[in-house]
N, C-alpha and C positions, 0 to 999 in steps of 0.2 A: 488127882489130889497132889501128886508130886509137882506137877506143872503149876498148879495154883500156889503151892507153897513157895516155889522158886520165884514166881512173879511177884508175890507179896513181899518176899525178902528183898528182891531187887528194887521194888518200888520204894522201900524204906531208905535206900541209899540215894545220895545225890547223883544226878545224871551228869557225868563229866563230859560226854561227847554226844553229838547228834547221832552217831552210829549206835550208841547205847539205846537211845530213845527209839530209833527205827527198829532195832533188833527186838526190843520188848513188844512193840506194837505189832510186829509180824505175827505174834502168837495170838493176837486178838482178831479172830476171823468173823465173828458174828456181831450184829448190831447191839445185842444185849450186853456183850462184853465191852464194847466201845463206850456205852453209856453208863456202865457200872462206875462206882466211885473210883476204883483203881484205874479203869480205862480213861476216865476223864482226867485224872491226875497225870497219867502218862501223856495224854494228848496236849495238856497244858504245858508240861515240861518240854515236849517237842516244839510247841509254838514259841515258848520263851527262848529256847536254844536257837531256833531259826532266826528270830528277830535279832538276838544278840550277835549271832554270827554275821548277819547282814550289816550290822553297824560297823563303821570303818575304823573306829578308834583303836580297838583292841586287836586288830589283825595286822600282822607285819606284812607289808607289801613293799616291793621295790619297783621303781620305774626304770626300766632297762634303758641304757644308752641307745640312741637310735643309730646303730652302726651295723655294718654287714656281719653275718654270722661268724665269719673267720676273723673278725676284729673284736668280737665281744670279749670283755675281760672274764676270767674264770674266778669264781668265788674261792677265796683262800681256804675257807673252812671245809666245805664238802667237795670241792673240785667240780661243782656243777655249774652249768651256765646260769646266769642271772635269770630269775623268773620274771615273766611279764606280770603286769598288774593283775591281781586275782579278781575275777569277776564275782561280785557279791550279790548282784541283783537277783539271781535265781533263788537264793535263800529267802529273800523278802517275798518273792512271788509264791514260793511254797508256803511261807507263813500265812499269806493271804488265803491260800487254798485251805490250809488246815483250820484256820480260824473261821472260815466260812462254814465248813462242815461242823465245827463245834457249835457255832451259833444257830445252825439249823436245829440241833438237838436241844440247845439251851440258849434261847434268844435273849434271856434276861441276865446273862452272865457278863457283869461289868469288866471282869479281868480279861475275858476274851476280847471284848470291845477295845480295851486299852492296848493289848498286844497287836490286834489287827490294825488299829490306828497307827501304832509305831511302824509296822511294816509298810503301810500306805505312805507314811512320811518318807520312809527310805526310798520309795519309788517316785517321790515327787508329786504324789496325788494329794495335795493339801486339802482340797475341798472334801474329798471322800474321807480323809482322816478326821476332819473336823466333825463330819456327820457321825462317825463312830464314837467320837468323844462325847458328843451331845447325847447320843443314845445311852452311853455308859453312865452319864451323870443322872439320867432319868431313874436309874435303878437305885440311886442313893449317893451319899457323899463319898466319892472315890478320890482320895487324896492324890494318887499318882497321876490321874487324868488332869486334875486341876493344876498341879505343878507343871505338867508338860504343856498344857494350853498357855499358861502364863509365860513359860520360857519361849514358846514359838511366837507368841504375840510380841514380847519384848524384843526378841531378835529381829523380827520383821520391822518394828518401829526404828530400831537403831540402824538397820540397813537402809531404810528410806532416808533417814537424816544424813547418813554418811554419803549416800549417792548424791544428795542435793549439795553437800559441801564440795564433793569432788567436781561436780559440774560448774560450781562457782569458782573453782581454782584454789580452794582452801585445802591443800593436800595434806598438811600435817594434821589438821583437825579431822579430816576424813579418815586418815589412817588410824587415828586414835579411836574413832567410833567403830570402824571395821574391826579393830582388835577387841574392843569391848564387846561387840556382838558375838565374835568368835568365842571369847571367854565365857560369855553368858550361857552358851550351850556347850559346856565343857565336855559333856559325854557325847556330843555330836549326834543327838537323837534326830534332829531335822537335818539329815546329812546333805541333801541337795542345796538347802539354803546356806549351810556352812561352806559348801564347795563354792557357791556363788560369792560368798563374802571373801574367801581367799582369792578368787578370780578378780574381784573388783579391787581388793587391796593390792594385788599385783599390778593392776593398771596405774594405781596411785604411786607405787614405788617406781614404776617405769618412768612416769612423768617427772619424778624427782631425780632421775638418773641413777637410782639404786638398782642396777640390773640384776645383781646376784640375789638380792632380797626378793625382787619381783619374780625371778626364776624359781626360788624356793616356794613362793606362794602358788605359782602356776603348777608346780609339781604336786603340791598338796591338793589343789583343786582336782587334778587328774586322779590322785589317789582316792579321793572321796567320791568322785564321779568318773569312773573309768570310761574311756572311749568318747569323752566329751570333745567334740570337734573344735568348739570355740577355744577351749583350754589348750588343746593340742596346737592350734594355730598360734595362740599367744606364746606357748612354749617355744615354737619354732622361731618366732621373732626374737624372743629373749636370748635364745641360744646364739643367734646371729650377733646380737648386740653384746654378748659376753665373749665373743671371739671363738665360739665353737661352731665353725662354719659347716663342717661335714654333717654334724648332727642336725643343725638347723635346716640344711637342704633336705635331708631325709624326712624330717617332720613336715615340712611344707609340701613335699611331694605327696605325702599321705593325705593331707588336707585337699590338695587338688584332685587326687584320685577320687576322694569322697564326693566332691562337687566342685567343678571348675568355676562355678558362679558364686561360690561361698562368700567371697569378698571382692570388691572392685580392685583392691590393691594387692590381691594375691599374686598376680603376675609380676608386679614390681618387686615384691619380696623374694620371689623365686629368682628373678634376674640378679638382685643384690646378692643372694646366697651364692649363685654360680660365680659371680664376679669376685667376691671376697674369698671364695675358696681357691680361686686361681691366682690370687695376689701373692707376691713373695712373702715369706713368713714374717719378716720384720717390718712390713709396711706400717707406717704410723697411722693409728686410728684416731682421727680428730674428734669423732663423736664420743668415743670413750674418754679421750683426754678432757673434753668439755662436759662430760656427763650428760650428753644429749641423746635422745632417741634418734635413730637413723632417718625417721620421717619427720623430724622437727621442722616447723615452719621458720621463715625468716624472722618473724617476730619472736619466736621462741629462742632463736639463736642470739638475737640482739639482747634479750632480757638476761639470758645466761651469761653472755659476754660482759655485760655491765656488772652483774653480780660477782663474777670471778675477778674482774678488774679491781673491785673494791677489796676482795679477799686476798688476791695475790700481788697487789702492788708492792714493789720492792721496799717502799717506805713503811708498809704496814705488816709485812710477813717476812719470815726467814727463808722463803723459797728462792730468793735471789732473782736477779734480772733475767736469767736464762728462761725460767718457766714463764715469766711475764711476756717475754718476746715470743715464745712458742704460742702463747695465747693469741697474740696479734696475728701470727701467721695462720693459725687455725680459723680465726674469725674471718680474715680476708678470703681464705680459701672457700669456706662454707657459704659465704654470702655471694660468691660468684656463681651464677646459675650454670654456666657452661662447664666450669671446672668441677663443680659439685656433681653434675650429671655424669661426667666422665669418671669421676672418683667412685660414684655409687654403682654404675652399671657397666662401665668399660665397653667391651665388644658386645655386651648383651643389651645395649641401649635399645635397639630396634628388633632384637631377636625374640620370637615367642618362646615361652617355656611351657610346653604342653606335655606334661608327664602322664596325663590321663589317656592319651591315645595309645593304641595297641602296638603300632609299628614304631620302632625306634631305630635310629641310625646305627647304633652299635650292634644290632642283630640282623642286619639286612640279609646276610648270607643264609640265615635260617628261615627266611620268609619265603614260602613256596607258592603262595596263592596268587596265580597270575591274573585272576579276575578281580582281585581286591581293588576297591576304590578308596582305600584308607587315606590316600594323599588328599582326596577331595572332600571327605566327610568324616565326622567322628564315628567311632565304633558304636554299635548298639549297646545300650546300657540296661542294667537291672534296676538301679536306684536312680542315678542321673543318666543312665545309659550305660552302666558299667557292671557287668556280672562279677568282676573280680572282687567287688565289695563283699560278696558272700564269703570269700576266703580271707578278707582283710580283717584282722582281729583288733586293729587299733581304733577304729571308728565305728559308730553306730550306723547300721544300714537300715533305712526306712523303706518298707515295701508299701506302696500306695494302693495295692489291690488292682482289680481288673480295670477300674476307671482311670488309673494313672494318677499323677500328681495334680495338685490344684491348678486352676486356670492361671492365676497370677504367677506361679512358678514356671508353668509352661511358657508363658510370654517372656519371662526373664531369660530362660534358657534359649529360646528362639532368637532373642536379641543378641545374646552372646554368640550363638552359632553363626548368625549373619555377619557379625563383626569379625569373626575369625575366618569364615569361609566364603564371604561375599554376600551381597544383598539378594542375589538370585538363589540362595540356598533354599532347598525344599526339604521339609522334614520327611525322613524315610518312613 
């Protein structure tokens, strides 16, 4: 009786933390207690708490600078090292489990369908979420489900329109629509889609030469979708274009360790990062001066040059002749292929940047395996051939099961291996 009174009194109070919900439910050991009105209320409170915890908006997270441990800054408030991005997906996965058990007992509960759909949206399973919403609406007029469906539909429509404008080169209009879509889902209920919107808007800012704004959006995409390799790759490129070369190199190394075939230009970006990190500190950055991405085409350079000529001409601006003359130098330099290649890559022009291999020059003395063939072949992998991904917390590791990865991916990787190690390379 005392236990029942305590549980009844506790259930009348709002549940402030997930720990409270878990603590209360631990006292419900039988099926009869779980399906009782008090048990159902506790389970729904736990479900709601898990979904809200998995949503990214109300959770403070910091994206740690990509530096070595001994170089990380110490937080002034607590004296603790900066935390890595908090992984919120397990909360959504637990919410899916709890809602499934609740729906087994009460399949016509529209509220449970709503929260289950929210959790599935957090995991990027849009089709499954839509099915839950449709089932929930069969039970009656559920306003929350209708509003969420309308939000998801409108955000998707805005995203498609913005993507089309971006492809056509209408960057300002694309940015406006990306921003409108982000604001439309202000509570970030469709978290993966909002992360994609930030990622796409980052690409638009980068093409405009607004690298700091692009980096902010890439950081937001990573905050909403932790361990997203595409966003991490974009962040590495933007760090390089913002002049943060050491951090850029570290991020790009992580991407290469995840999958060396991730992008055909990954090797070029790694070589750029190595070269720029070795340059003297006050080396002039013509790309930053002209607000150009480092992989800009000749046509992009010419368009930007003409635009800046009109903007910076001594007769039309207060910048003076000196800045206009610097523009002429930068334009001549970047349109000369030989000079630009030396400027971008330096001694790394023809050198491979393979950070996914186990043996490294800096630790030769610690390598004791005399029978190793590491110089002639890549190491055996777990995901792309690399067991270290199990320990790498920055990227998602995909295990393909006993059958291995799909045929198209095996072919792509074999082509990469033959390119790196010779046409006679045989898969081990």
